[in-house]
Each structure stands twice: as structure tokens, then as C-alpha cells.
Backbone bond lengths (Angstrom), bond angles and torsions (degrees), N, CA, C in turn:
res aa  C-N    CA-C-N  psi(-1)  N-CA   C-N-CA  omega(-1)  CA-C   N-CA-C  phi
1 M - - - 1.442 - - 1.528 109.48 -
2 S 1.315 117.28 136.78 1.456 121.72 178.49 1.519 109.97 -75.21
3 E 1.316 114.61 153.05 1.452 120.25 -177.72 1.526 111.62 -97.90
4 Q 1.324 115.79 141.25 1.465 121.40 177.14 1.523 109.84 -57.30
5 V 1.334 116.46 143.81 1.460 122.43 178.67 1.523 108.19 -111.77
6 N 1.333 115.65 127.34 1.463 123.19 179.33 1.517 108.08 -115.36
7 V 1.317 116.36 128.34 1.469 120.99 -176.45 1.517 109.84 -130.19
8 V 1.322 114.89 137.76 1.460 121.69 166.29 1.517 105.68 -117.56
9 A 1.317 116.16 124.01 1.470 121.36 177.92 1.524 107.67 -116.53
10 I 1.336 115.16 134.01 1.454 120.66 -178.51 1.519 108.44 -119.98
11 L 1.330 115.46 118.86 1.458 121.94 179.40 1.528 109.00 -109.73
12 T 1.311 115.85 135.79 1.466 121.19 176.74 1.522 107.95 -112.30
13 P 1.332 117.61 102.06 1.465 120.15 -177.85 1.528 112.60 -64.15
14 A 1.319 115.03 144.76 1.458 120.44 170.77 1.527 107.58 -70.19
15 E 1.307 116.18 158.10 1.457 121.11 -178.51 1.529 111.01 -54.97
16 G 1.329 115.19 129.94 1.451 121.02 177.99 1.515 115.79 81.41
17 K 1.326 118.00 3.59 1.473 121.01 -175.95 1.531 113.73 -105.83
18 T 1.318 118.04 -7.91 1.470 120.68 -172.74 1.524 112.68 -56.95
19 E 1.311 118.27 -50.91 1.468 120.81 -176.12 1.527 111.54 -63.20
20 K 1.305 117.80 -40.61 1.472 122.03 178.04 1.527 109.92 -61.40
21 I 1.337 116.33 -45.34 1.467 120.82 179.24 1.523 110.10 -61.22
22 I 1.322 116.95 -48.80 1.466 120.85 -178.14 1.526 110.82 -61.40
23 D 1.316 117.98 -41.48 1.469 120.62 177.51 1.521 111.30 -60.14
24 M 1.322 116.58 -44.39 1.477 119.92 179.35 1.525 110.93 -66.02
25 L 1.328 117.14 -38.25 1.465 120.47 -179.43 1.520 111.41 -68.94
26 K 1.317 118.17 -36.39 1.473 120.39 176.27 1.521 110.13 -59.90
27 D 1.318 116.65 -41.13 1.455 121.09 177.22 1.524 110.43 -66.15
28 M 1.327 116.86 -41.53 1.459 120.26 -178.31 1.527 111.11 -64.72
29 V 1.327 118.06 -38.42 1.462 120.76 -179.60 1.526 111.41 -59.83
30 T 1.325 117.85 -35.79 1.463 119.87 178.50 1.525 111.45 -63.92
31 K 1.327 116.31 -26.39 1.472 120.44 177.49 1.517 111.20 -86.22
32 V 1.327 116.86 -37.79 1.474 120.97 -179.91 1.518 110.85 -63.44
33 Q 1.325 117.81 -33.87 1.473 119.39 -178.02 1.528 112.30 -61.29
34 N 1.323 117.65 -18.05 1.459 121.19 178.38 1.523 113.39 -94.01
35 E 1.338 116.61 -1.60 1.466 119.93 179.40 1.530 109.56 -79.57
36 S 1.314 115.78 130.83 1.460 121.23 178.13 1.539 109.57 -69.29
37 G 1.325 115.98 137.35 1.460 120.52 174.60 1.514 115.71 87.81
38 V 1.330 117.57 -1.68 1.466 120.21 175.59 1.527 106.58 -88.59
39 L 1.320 116.24 114.29 1.458 121.61 -176.48 1.523 112.76 -88.88
40 Q 1.319 116.09 -32.87 1.470 121.10 -179.47 1.516 108.60 -152.17
41 Y 1.321 115.94 139.21 1.464 121.52 177.76 1.524 106.69 -152.36
42 D 1.324 115.45 79.77 1.454 121.93 -176.59 1.521 109.31 -107.44
43 I 1.326 115.48 139.21 1.460 121.18 -178.73 1.526 108.13 -123.43
44 F 1.334 114.84 129.14 1.455 122.22 -177.85 1.524 109.86 -121.25
45 H 1.327 116.23 152.56 1.464 121.46 174.29 1.522 107.45 -116.13
46 E 1.313 116.30 120.79 1.465 122.08 179.17 1.526 107.52 -90.01
47 E 1.311 116.92 106.50 1.459 121.82 -172.51 1.528 113.30 -59.44
48 K 1.323 117.05 -41.42 1.471 120.41 -174.52 1.523 112.59 -64.90
49 T 1.332 116.97 -45.98 1.473 120.63 -177.17 1.519 112.28 -95.28
50 G 1.340 116.64 -18.63 1.453 120.83 -176.04 1.516 113.77 83.86
51 E 1.337 116.55 -2.16 1.468 119.78 -178.04 1.524 111.62 -66.76
52 I 1.309 114.76 150.32 1.458 122.57 171.40 1.516 105.98 -109.49
53 I 1.326 116.00 123.56 1.464 121.12 -172.16 1.523 109.73 -120.31
54 F 1.324 114.89 127.10 1.455 122.77 177.29 1.532 108.55 -100.41
55 I 1.312 116.43 140.05 1.461 122.03 167.05 1.515 105.10 -121.52
56 E 1.339 114.80 117.13 1.460 120.86 -172.48 1.527 110.37 -127.67
57 K 1.326 115.64 143.62 1.471 121.80 174.24 1.521 108.28 -135.88
58 Y 1.320 114.85 134.34 1.463 122.64 -179.83 1.522 108.77 -127.95
59 V 1.326 116.72 149.60 1.463 119.26 -179.20 1.522 112.09 -63.40
60 D 1.339 116.72 -28.46 1.463 120.30 178.72 1.529 110.00 -166.00
61 K 1.328 116.16 175.13 1.468 120.70 -177.72 1.525 111.41 -64.50
62 A 1.317 117.66 -35.12 1.466 120.46 179.31 1.528 110.64 -60.33
63 T 1.322 116.92 -37.99 1.463 120.58 178.25 1.523 111.16 -66.26
64 L 1.331 116.96 -41.27 1.469 120.64 175.70 1.519 110.43 -61.68
65 D 1.329 116.56 -44.88 1.466 120.52 179.03 1.528 111.31 -60.23
66 T 1.328 116.40 -41.80 1.461 121.07 177.96 1.527 110.19 -62.95
67 H 1.331 116.36 -44.72 1.470 120.30 178.37 1.527 110.78 -57.44
68 M 1.310 116.66 -43.61 1.464 120.45 -176.20 1.525 112.93 -71.80
69 S 1.316 117.35 -10.31 1.472 120.06 178.01 1.529 112.46 -108.09
70 T 1.335 117.57 3.80 1.465 120.05 178.53 1.529 110.29 -68.26
71 P 1.328 117.06 151.91 1.469 119.76 179.41 1.528 113.31 -56.07
72 H 1.334 117.91 -39.91 1.467 119.57 -178.09 1.528 112.34 -68.65
73 F 1.329 117.60 -34.57 1.467 120.15 177.27 1.526 110.39 -70.58
74 V 1.323 115.95 -45.33 1.465 120.96 179.83 1.532 110.33 -62.38
75 E 1.330 116.44 -42.83 1.466 121.51 179.49 1.537 111.01 -61.29
76 F 1.326 116.84 -42.89 1.455 120.18 178.32 1.531 110.40 -62.11
77 G 1.320 117.09 -44.00 1.467 121.16 178.94 1.515 112.42 -60.62
78 K 1.328 116.45 -42.44 1.474 120.11 178.95 1.525 110.86 -65.35
79 A 1.327 116.83 -44.36 1.463 120.58 179.29 1.524 110.66 -63.41
80 A 1.317 116.47 -41.02 1.466 120.70 -179.74 1.522 111.22 -60.26
81 G 1.329 116.27 -42.57 1.460 120.41 178.70 1.516 112.29 -69.38
82 A 1.321 116.17 -44.45 1.465 121.07 -176.62 1.527 112.33 -67.37
83 E 1.328 115.78 -35.25 1.464 119.78 -175.25 1.526 113.25 -99.97
84 G 1.346 117.30 3.72 1.462 120.16 178.57 1.514 112.95 59.83
85 F 1.340 116.23 49.39 1.462 121.73 -176.10 1.527 114.48 -63.73
86 F 1.333 116.87 -32.68 1.466 119.13 -167.56 1.516 113.64 -112.73
87 A 1.354 114.64 142.54 1.468 121.32 177.02 1.518 110.56 -76.44
88 K 1.335 116.04 -24.19 1.460 121.05 176.91 1.523 108.67 -152.85
89 K 1.304 115.64 168.33 1.468 121.38 -178.35 1.543 109.92 -61.35
90 P 1.345 117.55 134.55 1.468 119.76 176.81 1.529 111.25 -55.95
91 E 1.328 115.20 142.98 1.462 121.63 179.72 1.527 108.42 -103.31
92 L 1.329 116.57 128.78 1.465 121.89 178.74 1.513 109.62 -115.34
93 K 1.323 115.82 135.14 1.455 121.41 176.24 1.527 107.27 -124.71
94 F 1.324 115.99 125.10 1.456 122.18 177.07 1.521 107.15 -102.18
95 L 1.327 116.35 119.21 1.454 121.58 -168.85 1.521 112.14 -113.10
96 T 1.330 114.94 145.61 1.453 122.21 172.90 1.521 107.48 -107.45
97 L 1.305 116.28 123.74 1.459 120.96 179.63 1.521 109.76 -66.19
98 V 1.318 116.18 127.35 1.455 121.86 176.95 1.520 109.36 -95.16
99 T 1.325 116.70 -50.27 1.456 122.66 177.40 1.520 108.44 -167.83
100 G 1.296 117.67 164.47 1.460 120.01 177.38 1.510 111.91 154.34
101 I 1.322 114.87 -177.90 1.459 121.99 176.59 1.521 108.72 -136.03
102 T 1.303 116.32 156.24 1.453 122.68 172.10 1.523 106.84 -135.09
103 K 1.315 116.24 125.46 1.463 120.70 178.57 1.522 108.58 -124.97
104 S 1.291 114.82 150.38 1.458 121.38 171.37 1.526 107.13 -97.12
105 A 1.318 117.16 140.75 1.461 120.54 179.13 1.529 111.21 -57.78
106 S 1.316 116.83 -29.74 1.460 120.08 -179.87 1.524 112.38 -71.58
107 N 1.346 116.73 -13.86 1.466 120.58 -179.83 1.523 112.71 -98.61
108 L 1.315 118.08 3.83 1.468 120.75 -178.32 1.501 111.86 -84.44
């Protein structure tokens, strides 16, 4: 059985690019929600540092690989490079769950 893949991605927008990035990511999320095997794809904006932080979960590495080759992901990457979206290279962290819980507010 393949193991779930957990990813945290940290993007540091270049000056003046935050809103453009967020607008593109909102559009991308509407497409990601239709990808099979994507369990979580949440994007946060950290006001203090300006970072954009993704928390992603995939059923397995093959699903992550498929996600990274989708037209919308590739298009975002090309636009990011062409328009100088980032102040530094995005940071990716691949995490192994040790322990924890996840609850939905509707289940409380």
C-alpha cells in the first residue's frame, strides 16, 4: 500500500506580487478540487511575513506527481517565473505524520 504524502510549501512573494499570486491560486484551487486523490489543499497568507503557505495531503506520491504535471500547476509555475513572483525559491517540506487529530467544525 502506498503511503499518504503530506506537504507544506512556503512561498515568499516578491514586492507587489502578493495579490496577483493569491488571485491565481484561488483559481487553481477550483481546479485542484477536481483532482482525484488530493485530500487537502489549503492555502494561507501569513500577514506578518507575507508568506503564502500551502498545506497539502495526497493519497500517495503518484497523486502528487500527477498534480505537479497538471496544466494549471505547470501554467502557474511558468507565470511565476516569467513575472518574477517570488523573492526567493519556494520551500517545500515533506512531512511524516507522527500523531495527531483532524476534526471538522461540523463534527463538534
